[in-house]
N, C-alpha and C positions, 0 to 999 in steps of 0.2 A: 505493499499499499503508499509504503513511503518512497518507494522509486518513481510512484506514479502520480505525487506530489507536481504540480507545477512550480517554475521557479521561484519566486517570490515568494509563496506560502510554506512552499521548505525552509529559507534563509529566514522567515518570521516567527517560524515555527521553532526553529533553534535557535535564534540571540534570546527567543522569550525564557526559557529553558535553560540555556546560558547564563541568565538576568534572576532567573528563581535561583537554580541550586547555588549561584554564585551570591546572592541575598543570605541562605541561609546560612553562610560561611563568613560573612562580611556585615552585619546586621545593621551596621553605619551609611549603608549604601542608601537606606530607606531613608536622610537626613541629607542627601544630596539629589538625589533622582527620581522621587516621589516628587509630585509638584505641591509648591505652599500657597496662600494668597499671594499676589503681586507684591501684597504691603508689609508684606512679613520680613522679617531679618531673613529668614530661613528660604528666600525664595532664592532660584539663580534660574538665567534665561534659559538652559538647557532643561530643566526637569520637563516647558511646556511638549519637549519632544521625549523625553526617559523614561517620563512616566506612563508611556503606553506599558512599557517592557517590567513593569515592575509587578510583583504580584502577593497579596499575604502571604508570608509567610508562614503564617498560622492556619492559614487554610488552601488547603489544596484545591479545592472546585473550584476555589476562584479562578487560577489558571487553568486547572481542565476544562472548565464548562467555556470559557475562551477560546483554546485550542480546540476544542473540539466543535467549535461551531465554526473556527476560520476552515478546519481542514473540509468539514462537511459542505461548505459553501461557498468559500473560498475559491478555489479552482476551475468552477465553472465562469465566475465572473471576470476571473483574471484572464483567462481565456477569450471573452467577448472583448474586453477593455483592453488587452495586453501588459505585459509584463510590467512596462514603464506607467504606464494611465494607469493600470491597478493599483501599483505602489504608491503612488502620487493621492490617488482616490481613499486609501489606509490610510495615509499621514495624513491629511487635509481632515479627515473624515475626527480620526483624534483628537487634532489640534483643535478644530470645530466642538468638539464635546466639551472640553475642557475649555473654552472662552463662552460659553452659553453658562455653564456650572457658573465659572469666575465672574459672570457679568449679573447672574441673578443674586450670585452672593454678595455682591459689592452694591447693588438695589437695597438686600435687608439688610443690610448694616449702615444704610444710608436712613433709610426708616426708620431704624431701631437707635441710629445715634442723629444724623443730622452730619456723617462723615461717610465717606466712601475709605478711609483711614484713619477711622477711629483713636488708633494703635501708632500712629506711625508716630517711629523715632523713637519708643520704646526699645530696648534691650530683649532679646530670646529670653533671659532669665528672669525679667519682670512679668513679660507675658504669659511665661508659662507660671510662676504666680500666682499671676491674676485667672489665668487659664482654671487652676487649681481651686479657685475659692466659685466655680462654676462659669464664669463669664463666658456666653456665648461667645460674646465680641469675639473673649481672648482666645477660646477654642477656635474660630474659625481660621484665625493665624496658626494655629499649632498642630490642626490636624490633615495633612496631605493629601492629595485624592492620586490615587492611583492603580495602574490594571487598563487593559486591552478593551475594556467590552464598551468604550465609545464607537472605537475604531469597528468593532465588531459589529454595533448597532446598524453603521454605515455598511457594513457587508448584508446584513441582514436586509436591510432596507433595500440595496441593489438586486440582492436577488428575488423581493419579489414585486419590483418593478420590470425585472428583466424577464421572467419566467417566473410570471405569478399561475398560472393553472397547471405546475409542477405540483403534484400530492406530497405533503409531508405526513410523516405519522412519526407519532414520539411514546413512549414507553403509556405516560397517564390519561395519554388520546385513544380511543380503541378503534378509530375510526382515523380513516386518514381524509383531511384537510385542503385545499389549496394554498397553495403559497403567500397570496395575498391576502387570504383569509388569516392564518397563522400567523404571519410576521404581525399584519396588522394590528392583531391583538396584541400582542407582546408588546408594541410600540404605545396603544393605547392602557395598556396595562401599567408601561410605565410612566405615561402622563398624569393618570391618575396615581399613581402612589407617590411621584414629587410634587402632587397638589395637595394628597390629603395624609402627608408624612413627610414634612420640609426637613425635620431633625433626625431623617433616619442616616444610618451608617453607609447606607448604599446610595451614591450620587446618581438618583432617578434621572434626575435633566440632564448631566451627561450622556446617560445613554441614549436621551430626547435630541440633545446636541448630535450627535455623532450620525441620528439618523436623519435627521432635518441637514447639516452640511452634507452630507451624500446623495441626499434628494437634488438639493440646489446644484450640488457638480454634475451631479447627472444631466440634469435639463439646459445647464450652462454649456456641455461640451454637445446638447441635441443629440443624447444617445437616445436610440428610440427607442421607447416603451412597449413593453409586452412582444415583442416579436422574437420571441425562443418559445 
């Protein structure tokens, strides 16, 4: 099966596994490679990209389901878009996921404090001390976002966009369901979860952002919808 993977999918799989294994031995990697709120003293510009390759080291299902989805749905999309365009699609979806998540986080901070950067100028230790008191504003500065889920939701959206009528079947659903309904349902659930559980540890808005930017990119490239 591994030999049958398309080139970009294979390389993305390898890189994600290397990052995951490496993070088990170098836990401090999370401080530098997961992405923090832009005004946080822990934020580094490269984190906007590297966070897509970091996964929860204490929860193997985080990376497993992301990579499983990539392997299941990615190759057909790469074959349609081509390796270079698919890699661009994957990365832009992931960055778009971060952008939407961060933008909404910033708006929430502004509504709560009157500032997009309420803790500007505070040191990392000061913010951690404040976070330990339960301050939501401080927590947003010290809890990073990580994972390929935003990019993966872009991939899922692309699959439903390109192959809407392919039947999909999962263990917990006894009958096949067309891709456009199955994946559309997943995205609607993420939208609902982002609105109903804004404090959840899962970055549901990042998932929505990945799907949104994936859709916008397909439209920008004028990729024909549902022709496969």
